[in-house]
N, C-alpha and C positions, 0 to 999 in steps of 0.2 A: 359721956354722951350728954347732949344738951336737950332737955325735954320741955322746959317752960320758958316763958318770956324772961323771967328773972334770971334763970340759968344762962340763957343766951346773952342777955345784956352783961352779966358778970363775966362771961367768957370772951366777949368781944376783944378784950385787950390781950388775949392769949394768941401767940403766933398761929396762923392758919384759920382761926375761927372767922374773923372778919372776911378773909379772902374767900372762905367757903360760902359765906352769905352773898358776897359780891358775885360769885359764880352762878348764883341762882337768879340773878336779875336779867331782864331782857337787855340786849346789846345796847340799845339807845340809852337806857337809864344808866347802865354801867359806864358808858362813855361820858355821860354828863357828870357822874360822880368823879371820874378820873379828871375831867377838866376842872371841876370846882376844887378838887384836891390840889391840882397843879397851881391854881391861882393863889392858894395860901401856902404853897411849898410844903405840902404834906403828901404822904403816900395815900393811896385810895383807902387802904385798910384803916389807917389812923384817922383819916377824915370820916369814914363810916362810923367808927367807934365813937369819935367825938360828936358826931351828929346825933347819934342815939343818946349819948349821955346828956347833951344839951337839951334834947327833947324832954327827957325825964325831968330835968331841972326847970325848964322854962315853959313847957307847953301849957296853953290855957285849957279851961274846961271843955271848950268846944272840940279842940283837937283830941283830948282824951276820950270824949264821947265817940268821936269818929273812929278812934283807934279801937275802942271796945267793940264797936260794930264790926270792924274788920276781924277782930279776934273771934267774935261769936260765930261768924260765917265761915271760918277757916277749918280745914282738916289739920293744918299745922300752924296753930295760933302764934307761937313765938316767932317763927320765921316770917309769917305773913305780917306780923306787927313791925318787925324790923324792916322788912321790905317797904311797907307803907311809910314809915318814918323817913327812910332814905329817899323815897319818891317825893315826899313833901319837902325835904331839905333842898332838893335841886329844882323844884317847881315853884316853891313859894319865894317871891322876890326878897322878903326880909330875912329868910333863913340863912344864918351864917354860922360858920364853925371856925375854929382855929383862934387866932389872935384877935378876932373881931367880935362884934356883938353876938350874943348867943340867942337872939330872938328867934324863936322857932316859927312864929307866925306874925 
């Protein structure tokens, strides 16, 4: 069972975990993730895991502050945080995953 943000991030590379997170997203966001993953020849689950790991490594203080706000307001902080990271990944023009730059913002 995945209970914290750290547990969820660590588990994203396990089969089924990233797919489970993707299933919680609204249809439009999931479609954007699928499209971005296809652009870099990755599965959506690998793309999602890579996006979260890139965020952890590259996010600036402003994004971390925003993420902490999301976490504080959520009943399911780990899932909400990963959902926010994925939303930022496909809405921020500089966010890239895969063989490209890992700028999150």
